[in-house]
Structures are given as structure tokens and as C-alpha cells.
C-alpha positions as CSV (number, residue, x, y, z in Angstrom):
1,M,-5.8,1.3,18.7
2,R,-8.5,-1.1,19.9
3,T,-11.7,-1.5,17.9
4,T,-14.4,-4.1,17.6
5,L,-14.9,-5.6,14.1
6,D,-17.2,-8.3,12.8
7,I,-14.7,-10.5,10.7
8,D,-15.5,-13.7,8.9
9,P,-13.7,-16.4,10.9
10,Q,-12.8,-18.4,7.8
11,L,-11.4,-15.3,6.1
12,L,-9.4,-14.4,9.2
13,E,-8.0,-17.9,9.4
14,E,-7.0,-17.8,5.8
15,A,-5.4,-14.4,6.3
16,E,-3.4,-15.8,9.2
17,K,-2.2,-18.7,7.0
18,I,-1.3,-16.5,4.1
19,T,0.5,-13.9,6.1
20,G,2.2,-16.4,8.4
21,E,1.2,-14.3,11.4
22,K,0.4,-16.0,14.7
23,T,-2.2,-13.5,16.0
24,A,-5.4,-12.2,14.5
25,S,-4.2,-8.6,15.1
26,R,-1.0,-9.1,13.2
27,A,-2.7,-10.9,10.4
28,V,-5.2,-8.1,10.0
29,N,-2.5,-5.4,10.1
30,A,-0.4,-7.3,7.5
31,A,-3.5,-7.7,5.3
32,L,-4.4,-4.0,5.6
33,A,-0.8,-3.0,4.9
34,E,-0.7,-5.1,1.7
35,F,-4.1,-3.7,0.6
36,V,-2.9,-0.2,1.0
37,R,0.4,-1.0,-0.9
38,Q,-1.6,-2.5,-3.7
39,E,-3.9,0.5,-3.9
40,R,-0.9,2.9,-4.0
41,I,0.6,0.8,-6.8
42,K,-2.7,1.0,-8.8
43,K,-2.7,4.8,-8.4
44,L,0.9,5.0,-9.6
45,V,0.2,2.8,-12.6
46,A,-2.9,4.9,-13.4
47,D,-0.8,8.1,-13.3
48,L,1.8,6.7,-15.7
49,G,2.1,8.8,-18.7
50,T,0.2,11.7,-17.1
51,W,3.3,13.6,-15.9
52,K,4.7,16.1,-18.3
53,L,8.5,16.4,-18.0
54,D,10.4,18.7,-20.3
55,L,13.8,17.1,-20.8
56,D,15.3,20.6,-21.1
57,D,14.4,21.1,-17.4
58,W,15.7,17.7,-16.3
59,Y,18.7,19.1,-14.5
60,E,16.5,21.5,-12.5
61,F,14.0,18.8,-11.7
62,R,16.6,16.4,-10.5
63,H,18.3,19.0,-8.3
64,E,15.3,20.8,-6.8
65,E,14.8,20.4,-3.1
66,R,11.9,18.2,-2.0
67,T,10.2,18.3,1.4
């Protein structure tokens, strides 16, 4: 997908160095992917301890079909 963005040139240059990517597009994609990964991790950490699992139902939980 093509889009026009106003990106700080120094920030983009740093992103290219950090990611090791040769093009601006690849550097931006790598940075976005890492950002999304970090946000997903934050959500998982925030959810820790909020899941209620009854160990008596562990066998059923482990063997239920997931989509």
C-alpha cells in the first residue's frame, strides 16, 4: 500500500540503522512490526493473573478444539 507520510528524516535514518534495513519502506515496516509486537506483549503482561483456570477442568481446557 502506498501512502504519503511526513517522517522526521533523522528519526528515519536512525530507524534504518537500528533495523539494518537498506530502504526507508523496509525500515518503517520493521519498526511498525516491532511496535505492534511490543504492544501485544504489554497487553499479555497486563492480562497476567486475570485468567481464571480451574485445575479440575485442565484436561478439558487442554483438549478443547480451537479455531
